[in-house]
N, C-alpha and C positions, 0 to 999 in steps of 0.2 A: 557484399552487395547490399545496397540500400534502396528503398523505395522512397522517392520524394513525391509529395502530392501538393499541388497548388490549388486544387478545387476544394470547395467547402464540404465538410463532412457533417451532414445535418441529421440529427436524431429524429427518427420517426416517432410520432406521438400516438398514444392510445386514444380511444374514444373518450376517456375520462380526462384527457389533457395531460396525463403523466407521461414521462419518457418510458419507453419499453426496452427490455433487453434485446440484444441481437441474437435471436434464437432461430435456428433454421426451420423449426416447425411452426414458428409464428410469423416470421417476417421475411419478405422478399429482399430486404436490404442486407441480410446476413452476408451474402456473397460480396457485397460492395466493400466491406471492410476486412475481409479475410486477408491474412498476411501474404497469400499467394496470388492475390488479384493483380493482373497485369496493368502496368501504368499506361500502356497504350490506349486503354479504354477511358482515359481521364476525361476526354471531351464529352462522350455520351453520358458519363456519370455526372459531370458537372451540370449538364442540362437537366438530368433527372433530379438531382439534389436542389437545383435552383427552383424547380417547380414546387418541391416540398417546402423550401424556404419561404417562397412567396405565399404559399397557402398558410403556413404557420404565422407569417407576419400579418397578413390581412385579416385573418380570423382570430388572431391573438391566442393561439393554442399554446399550451404548456404552462406550467406553474410559474408564478412570480414569487421571488424570494426576497425578503428584506435581509439586510446585513446581519440581523440577529437570529434569523430563522435556522432551525435545525430539524432534519427529518429523522424521526426516531421510530423504532418498532415498539409497539405496545407489548412490553414484556417485563419480567421481574428484574430485581436487582442483580441477578446472577449474570446477566449479559455483559456486565463489566468484567467478568472473569472467564471469558471463553477463549482466552489466549489469542492467537492470530485470527480466530473466527469471530471475534467480537465486532459488532457494528461500530463505525466511527462515532466518536463523541468527543468534543473538545475537553481536554484535561483541565484547562483553565479558561476563563473568559479572556478574549484578546485584549491586550493592553497596547494602545498606540505608543509610538516613541515619546520620549520625554519632551517637555516644552522646549522650543527652539530647535527641534530636530524634525526632519521630514524624510520619508522613504523615497529614494530615487531609483531603486531597482529591487526586484523581487525574484527569487529563484524558488520554484516549487518542485519538490520531489514527492510524488504521490503513488501509493499502492493502488492497484486496481480495486474495483468495487467488489461487493459480496458476490460469491459464486457458489456453484455446486461443489461437492468434494471432487478432488482429482481422481483419476482412475485407480491409482494405487490405494488411496485412502478409502475410496468407495468400496473396493473389494474387501478391505479389512473390516469396514463397518458392517457390510452385509453378512460376512462370515460370523461375526459376533452376534449380530441381530438374529440370524437364523437359529442360534442356540436358544434365544428367548422364545422365538416363534415355535420351536419344537417342544416347548414345555408341555407336560401333560395336564397341568392345572395351574391357574393363577390364584394365589391366596390374597395378595394385596390388591385392593380396588384400583390403585393407580396403574396396574398392569392390564386391566381388563380390556383396554382399547386394542391390545395386541391380538385379540381374537379375530379381528377383522382387518388388521393392518396390512397394507400392501406397499411395497417399495415404490416410490414415485419421484426420486431425485435423479437429475441428469448428472453429467460429468463435466467438471472444470469450467463450463461456460458461466458468464454472468447471469444472475437472476434479475428480475425486474427491479428489485430493491437496490441491487448493485448498480444498475444503470442510473437510478434516481440519485444515489449517493454521489456519483461523479458529476451528474448534471447540476446538483445543488452546489457542489464544490466550485464548479466554474462560475456559477452565479454569485457565490459568496466572494470569490476572488475579485470579480468585477466590482461589487459593491465596496470592497475594502480598498482596492488598488486601481480602480477605473481611471483615476486622475493621471495615471502613468501612461495611458494608452491614447493613441489617436490613429487616424487612418494610415499613417505612415509607419507607425510603430506598434503593430499588433503583437500579441503574445506569440512567442516562438515555442511550438509544441513538438516534443519528440515522444516516441513510445518504443519500448521493447516489443519485439515482434509477436509475442503470444496473443492469441485472439482476444482474450479477456482484457489484456493490457491495452491493445489498440482500440477496442470498443470503449474502454473507460476513457481514454484520451478523447475520442470522438464525442462521447457524451459530455465531457468537460467543456469542449469547445462550443457545443450546442447550448449548454447552460450559460456560458459566458455571453454568447450572442443574445440569448433570450433576456438575460438581465439588462443588457444594454438596449433592449427593445429593438433588436436587429440593426443597431447602428454599426456594430463591429462584428466581423465574422472570421475569427481565427480558424486556422485549419491545422490538421496534423501534418506537419511538414516533413518529418523524418521518422521512418519506421526501421528499426535496426533488427535484422533477423536473429532469431535465437537458435543458431546452428553452432555446431562445435568448431567451425572454422571462421566464424564471424567475431571480430572484436566488438564487444558490447559492454558498455559501462553501466547498463541498466539491468544486467542479468548475471547471475553467479555461475558461470560454466567454464571459466577460463583458468581454473586451478586444479588440474586433474590429480595432483598429489595431495590435495586437501582431504583430510580424513575426519569426518564428523564422528562424534561419539554419542551413542545412545545409552551407554552404561549408567551414567549418573541419573539420567531421567528414569531409567527402568528401576533403579534402586528406589527412588522416591515413589514411583508407581506401585511397586510391590508393597510399600509401606502404607500409603494412603488408601489403597484400594481394598485392603483386607476387610473392613466392615461392610463395604459396598458389595463385595463378592458374597459374603455370608448372607447379607440381606436379600440379594437378588436370587440366590439359589434356594433360599427359604421361601420366597414369594413366588418363584417360577419353578415349580417342582420338575426336577429332571433336566433343567437347562444346562447344567455343567459349565457355568460361567467361570472363567479364570481371570487372573489379574490383568493379563494382556488384552482382555476384551473391554476393559473399563474405559480407556481413553476414547475408543471408537464409539461406544454407546453414548458417552457424554457429548461427543462431537455432534451426534444426531440432534441434540437439543438446539445447537447453534445453526446447523445447516437447514433443518426444517423451519426454524423460526425466520431466517432471512429469506427463505423461499416463500413461505406462506404469509409472511409479514404479520404474524401473530404467534404467540408463544406455543411452541411444540409441546405435546403431551409428554415427551421424553424429559423435558425440563423438570417436571414434577417428581421424577424418580430420584433426583439427587438434591442434596441440601446446598445452601449457599456456601457453607464451610467446605463442602466437597468440591464445589466449583473453584473455590480459592486454591485448593490443593491441585486441581486440574490446571489452573493458570500457572502455578509454580512448575508443574511438569513441563509445560511448554517453554517456560523460562529456561529450564535446564537444556531442553532440546536446542533452542536457538543459541544459547550461550556457547554450546559446544559444536554448533554447526558453522555459522559464519560470525559468531561473536568472539569475545575475548578469550573464551576457553579453547578455541581452535588456533594453534600457532599460525595457520595459514587462513584464518577467517577474515580479519579486517583488511588484509592486503587486497582482497577482492573488491574493496570499495575505493581503492586509491585512484583509479582512472577517473571516476566521477568527481572526486575531490579536486583533482587537477583541472578538470573542466570548469568546476565551480570557481576556482581561483582565477582562471582565465577570464571568465565573464565578469567577475567582480573587479578585476584589475584592468579589463579592456585590452589584454595582451594575448597573443597566440598561446595555445595550449602547449605546455611542456610536460610530456609524459612518455614513458616507455613501458607502460603496462597494458591495460585493457583498451585504451582508446584506439579508435580507427583514425589513423593519421590522414587518410584521404578525406574523410568527412570533416574532421576537426580543423583542417587547413583551408576549407572552403567557406567563404562568407555566405554562401547559399545554404549549406547544410550545418554550419556552425557560426552564425553571425555574432558579432561582439557589440552590436549597436542597439540591442533591444533593452527594454525596461522591465518586461515580464517574460520569464522563461518557465515552462512547465514540462517536466519529465515524468513519465509513467513507468512504473517498475513493479517489482515483486518484494514481498516482505523479507526474504532471506538476503537479498541484495541491499535493502535498506539497512538491515542490521549491520552488514559489513561496512556500509558507508558511515554509519554512526561510529563504529569502532575506528575506522580510518581517520575520522575527524577528531577523535578523542572524547566523544560525548559519553556520558554515563560510565565514567571510569570505575573499575572494580578494584578495591584494595586487597581483596582476597576472594578466592573462588567460592561459589555458592555451596551451601551444605546440602548434600543429596539426601540426608536423613532427617532434616528439620527445616521447615519453611519459615524463615525469619519474617515476621509480619512487617518489618521495617525495610525489607529489600525494595530498592528503587527501580530495578531493572525489570519492569512488569510488561510482558509482551502485549497484553491487551491495551496498554496505554502507549506503547511505542509503535506497533505496526498492526493496528486493527484493519479490517477491511476499509479501504479508502483513507487509511492513515496518511499523514503528510508531514514532511519537514519543510519549513519555509525559512529561507535565508534572506533577510532584508539588508540591503545596503542603505545606510541612513546618513544623511548630511546634517551635521550639527554645527552650531556656532558657539564657541567658548571664548569669552572675552573678545568677541569680534573676529576670532580666527576660525575660518571654516575648516572642517575636517570630515573625512569619511569614516564611518563606523559600521560595524557588523552586528546584527542580532540574529540568533537562530531560535526558531520556535518549533517544538515538536507537538503537534496537535494543539497548537496555540499556547502551550506552556513555554515561557521564556527560559532558555537554558543559561546557566550562570557563566559559561565560557571562562572559567577561572584560569585556563591555560594561556589566556591572552589579555585578560583585563582584571578588574577588581572583583569579579564575581557577581556583578550587577546585571549581566546579560548584554552589556554594551562594551565593545572593544574597538580600538582603532583598526582600520583596514590593514595598515602595514603590519600591525602587531598580530592580527589574525593570520595574514599570509605567512609571517615569520613563524608562527606557532605550528604551522602545518608541515613541519620538517619531515615527518614520516612519508607523507604523500609526495612532497617535492623531491625527496630522495628515492622515489619510485618503490617505496616499501622497504627501504634500507636492506636490500638483499633478499627479502622474503619472496618477492615475485619470482626470482630465479629458482627458488625451491619448489615452485608449483609444478615444475616439469621434470620428467624422468631424465636422468643423466645419460 
């Protein structure tokens, strides 16, 4: 089942003019975007949102972003090493296509914005935190704040900063690719059905509309449910036989955490901190910072080098979850790759894995005539898609006992909060002969695409399609391994 929406999804604005997160305790609009909201109420919603839209337009509410603007948290250098909880930051400055080339289509795959910890992570963090709070005495001045500390984080939902991240992304895309859009070819936007993903997509459309000064109003057109029985190319739940491994990450955790455990147990008398408590306590630095929008006091407890080790810990987790280290990891990204190939080629989707054939065969729910596509997903699924495409190939498995400073597979640079993969279809003229080419950017860093070109980040469309043999062969037998015999 899919929910299709034709009405504008408009972001409510705070009194300061910034977009706000959809939080049930703050906003009456929370219900309007929940994945269970019935489509039959679209008429009344459309009227309500139109009122908000007109109010925002005439009173010019909401931030205005230039193409170079970036929204950052005031925090230390460590935020570049918070693994999947790092705030989005471009890895490189965006470089336009070479002279004589112009972008004709763009496909955006974006992770949801910054959020609270999920329920499982929240429970683990609080159990470890309670050990620190139970200490009889704090010797280190950096721990004195724990005397009056109260847990105040929610679970899983976007935080206001996360809403702003998505809003800004939509604005940035308009400034960069607005020439591809007109009233007849608005961006086509899909979202996986998790609340934080749908809300991120809605915030993105609001940012796009705001940057266009309300000239264009894209909407979230397709929401794909995140249920066990729903085919969904934007979520990693369709491979029940996939077995992730924590062993390698835990080996590294037990190595890098030794001096931290000793230091905390010395500074917090009687806390009884163990190695397994360290990742959760370090995560508090990230989660509190993105919620408060200022550096958490937990960040001061750990050094920059320790956060680099923490980042490597998450590398190992992702690598063996849906990355190359899991034999059934990258196959979970095959469906999206085949959808991408269909859009780039202007041909119907050919896939026998995660795609929903009903949705993908309809020009309403999977049009092939748009110039801007935006899909909203999760970090684990994006990692699988990177692998299915053949990005960031690994010649040998990572070393769980030593973090090589030269490793390129850095989670905080690949799938931070609001991280994005942008696939550009580019038309170039070589010696007067037109040709379609492909570029892929991960957080604005141009990927070499050595598997289909010269390694300069630009390869012909037909060569790119030909290179995707793993996806075109539906995972080369791996997808069948996903299910019990």
